Structures are given as C-alpha cells and as structure tokens.
N, C-alpha and C positions, 0 to 999 in steps of 0.2 A: 743237344744243348743250344739254347738260343744265342744268337750272336749279340754281343753287346752293341748297342747303338752308340754312335759317336755323340758325345755331348755337344749340343749346339752352342756356338759362340753368340755373344750379343750382336756381333757384326754380321752374322749369317742371315741372309734374306732369301726368300723364294724367288724364282724366276718371274712369277707374276708381279710380286711386289717391286722387283727391280724395274720391270717395264713401266709400272704405274709411277714410280719415283722419277724415272728418266723422262717420261712424258710430261709430268708435272713441272719439273725444273726446265725442260725444254720450252714449254709454253711460258713459264715465268721469264726466262731469258729473252724470249721473243718479245714479250710485253715491254721489256727494258730497252731492247734494241730498236724496235719499230719507231718509237717516237723520235729518236735521234736521227734515224734514216729519213723520217718525214721532214725534219728540220733541214737536213742537207738538201733534199730534193726541192723543198719549198724555196730555198735560197737561190736555186738556179732555175726557178720558174718565172715566166713572164708575169709582171705585176698585174696586168689587166686580166689575164687568165686566172690568176690566183684569186682576184676579187670576185670573179664570176663562179668558178668551180670550187673554190676553197682548197684546203690542203689535200694533197694526194701523193701517194708513193710513186705514181707514174705521171709526170707532168705532161700536159697536152702540148706545151710549147716551152722550149728551153730559152733562157735568157740570163746572161751574166752581168746585167746592168748593176746589180747590187755590189758585186765585187769590183767592177770597174769604178763605181763611185767611191768605194773605200780606198782603192789603190791610186786614186787621183791625188792623194796626199804625197805621192812620190816617195822620196827617201825617208820621209818622216815616219812612215809605218815600219820601215826597217829599223830605224833608230829606236823606236818605241819597243819593238820586239827585243832588241838588244838590251835596252834598259830593264825590261821585265825579266829577261833571263838572268841578268846580273843580280837584280834584286832578289829573285827567287833562290838562286844558287848560294850567293853570299849570305843572304838573310837566313836561309835554312841552316847553313853550317854554323853561323854564329848563334842562332836561337837554340838549336839542338845541343850545342856545346854548353851554353850557359844553363839550359834546363837540366842537362845531365849532371853537371857539377852541383847545382843547387839541390837536386833531388838526392844525389848520393850523400851529400853532407847531412841532409835531413834524415836519411835512413840510418846513419851511424849512431849507435847508442852512446858512444863516447863523446859526441859533439855537445859541448856545454850549453850552447845557445840555440839548440834546435827547437825548443818550445817557442821562443820569440820569433824565429824565422818561419816556423810553421804557421804561427798566428798572422804574420805579415802577409804570407802567401794567401791564406784563406780570407783575410780581410779584404784584399783587392778583388776577390771574386764577388763580394757582397756590395762593396762601395767603390765607385770610381771617382777620380779627381774632378771630373767634369770637362766638358768640351773647351770652354773658354780658358780655364787654367792650363790645360794641356797645350792648347794653341800658343799661349803666352810663353810657356816653358820652352817649347820647341823653337819658336821664332825669336823670342827676346833674350832668354837666358842662355841657351846653348847655340842659338843662331844657326839653325839648320835649314832655314827656308831656302828653297830652290837648290838644294843639294840632294844627292842620292841617298844620304844617310837619314834624311827626313822620312824616307819610305821604308827604311830598314829598322832603325832603332825603336820606334814606337811599338813594333810588333815582336820585339826580341823575346820578351818573357811572357808566357801565358801560365797563370797560376794553376789552371786545371791540368795542363800537361805536366807541370812540376809534381802535383799530387799523384797523378797517374804513374809517373816514372818512379816516384818515391815508394809507392805501394809495390811496384814491381821489384825494386831492389830489396825491399823488406821480405817479400814472400817467396822470391825465386832465387835469391843469391844467398847461399848458406853462410852463416858467420864463420864456420870452420875453414872455409876457403880463404877468407880475409885473415884469420888468425894464423893459418899455415904460412901465408905469404909474409906476414909480419915476423914470424919466427925465422924465416929464411932471410930476413934483413931487407925486405922490400918496403919502400916508403909509400905514402898515400897516393902520390901521383902515379908511380910505377904500378901499384896494385890496381888502380883504376883503369889505366890504359892497357895494361898487359893481361889482366885477369877479368875484371868486372865488365869492361866494355865489350870484349868479344862474346861473352855469354849473355849479354843483354841486347844483342843486335835486333831481335824481334821487336822489343819495346822501343828501341831507338828508331828503327825503321818506321814503325807505326806513327810515332810522334813526328818524324821527318815528313811523312806523307801528308799529314794534316797541316803541318807548318808550311809545306810547299804550296798546298792548295790555298792557304790563307794569304801568302805573299803574292801568288800569281793572280788571284781574283781581287786583290785590293785596289780600289780606285779612290776610296774616300780620303785617304791621307794625301794623295796627289791633288785632290780637289782643294784641300785645306792649305797645303804647303808649297805647291808647285805652280809657277807661272811660266817657267822656261820650257821651250819645246825640246831642249837638249836632254832633259831628264823626265820627260813625260812617258809614263808606262803605257803599254798597249791597251789596258782596260780603260784607262782614262781617255785615251785618244779615241777609242771606239765609242765611248759614251758621248764625247763631244761631236763626233760625226753623226750620231743618231739625233742629237739635239739640233744640229744644223738642218737635218732633213725635216724635223718637226717644225722648225721655224719657217722653212720654205713653204711647207704645206699650209701652215696657219696664216701666213702673210702673202699668199699667192695673188689675191686680188689687188693688194697694194703694189705688188711688183709687176702687175700687168700680165700675169700668166693666165692662159685659157684653161677651161675645165679639162680639156683633152690633155694638155701638157701636165697638169697636176696629176691626172690619173696615171700618167706614164712614169711619174717619180717612184723609185723603188722603196716605198716606205715600209711595207710589211716584209718584203724579201730582204731588205736591208737589215732588219732585226734578226732574221734567220741567219744571214751571212755573218753577222757579228757573233752570234752564238757559236757558229762553226769555227770561226777564226780563233775565238778565245778558248774553245774547248779542246780542239784537236791536239795542240802541243802537250797539254797536261795529260790528256788521255794516252798519248804515246809514251809518256814517262811512267805511267802507272804500272805496266808490267815489270819494271825493274824493282818496284817496291812490293809487288804482290806476294812473292814468296815469304818475305819476312813479315809482311802485314798479316797474313793468315796465321803464321806462327805466333805473332803477337796477340792475336785474338784467342788462341787456344792454349798458350803457355800457362802453366800453373793450374789448369783445370783438372788435370789428372796427374798424379804423382805415383811413382812406384813402378 
C-alpha cells in the first residue's frame, strides 16, 4: 500500500526556491542600503577629493569639514533638534488622536451626520484653501506666528489618513464587539479607549509613522510662520545653512575669495551631511513602529 503523500501547503517552498528568494531579497536590501552608506561616506570625504574622484564607498581622504560647518551654529542646532523632537512627538499624539476620533465617528452607522463629515473630509482632498488664505488665518486670525503651534496645528488633520482609518474600523472591527460593550453599559469613550483602540494598534501605528515623518521633515511651515531662532526646527535650520553655503559660493568673487578657497568650501559634502543629520534620528525611531506597521499592512487581508 502506497504511503499517502503529505498535502503541500501554500507556504511550503523547495530549498532551491528558498535560496533564490533569499538571494533576491538580499540583493534588493543591498540596493537600498548602499546609497545611504554612500551618502554617509561622502559626507566625511574631503571636498576636493570628492570633486575629482566622485562618490565612493571608500573615501581616499577623510574630512569632517561639512559637520564642523554645520555645528558652528553652536547651541542653535541643539535647540532646533529639541524643537523638532517636541513638534514631532506632540504633533503626532494630537494628530493621531484627532484622526482616530474623527475616523471612529465616521465608521459608526448610528452617527447622524456622518454623510456631511465624510463629504467634508473628501472635499479637502480635492480642494485646498490656498496658500495666502491659510497664511492669513494662521498669522492674523489665530495669531500663531513665531509660536510652536504654527508648526503643529496646520498638519493636525490629514483627510487621507482619516479615510484610511475609517475603512479599517469598518472592515476590521466587528459591530458585535461594540454592541456587546454597550449591553454591558459601556459608553462611547470607554468603548473606544478600552476595546476599539487596543485592537486597532496596527492601523494607529501605521498612521502614526507617516504622521511622524510628516512632522519631522516639515520645513515649509517654518519658512512661512517662523522668524524666531527659539522655535526654528532642525530641517529649516539645515536648509538655511545650505543656502548660506550657496550664497558664499555664488558671491565668492565679490567677497575677495580665491578659487582655491572656494574649492575648499564643503558644498557637496555639506548636502550629504545634511541628509545624514536629518535622516538618522527618524531611522532610529522606525524599528519601534515596524512591528505594528507590518501588521497594519497585512491586517484584514486574510480572515478566518
């Protein structure tokens, strides 16, 4: 009697296929990592060597002039880091909280005005108020110019994130759970915080990650509303440092600088150093979101 062969699972793959997949994703990961390593190495390469040899993973001559130029700002860069961290942390908490409340209300069938608020959210994705009216509202109406809130409140609500989270609540949170909590005497806020929020962590973490990136990388609002060095975020400070370097190079002749002195200015390496300084903090924070972010991508794809 022939032995019954074990039924192969969809997830079963041969050893050869496993090797091919491993090699493929290994090469893909390398393609993602190598450019960033190149940026790091270029930021600590001598400017003259970089001009002659181009970008390389192995610099012929190390030089930290770009970082020295950036940190000449002294305590200002430390203050700007602190401002950016505060904006990112507080802004993300406020934004995710408002987004979750808004999305949860829109997901409830019993909410009387959900059609109107759905329309309002979708309308803002198609039409904006315009730069000038927004500037006037922030500076003249609510008077937030040169305050930390001018960097937080304009980015608080993102209609796309509201729609994504609303869809998650509708498809992944059973109505029976909410009904059971109501039978037990739980109110809307208690149901949301004690039941809905814990089972929605993948979606919340995914939205939080994108919101964090948005706040950390934002420099445009600082350009519009901030003149004070006390509330200058790191991205805006780095942009101003880069513009100062461009000004020096473009006006070198008027300032009496020789060609040799101009070539020593860390123009290209400065750009690479700016990328490194602005990227590493958020890259260090990503592993804390990774677990929930991956769950957020896959949740709801398979049920049962």
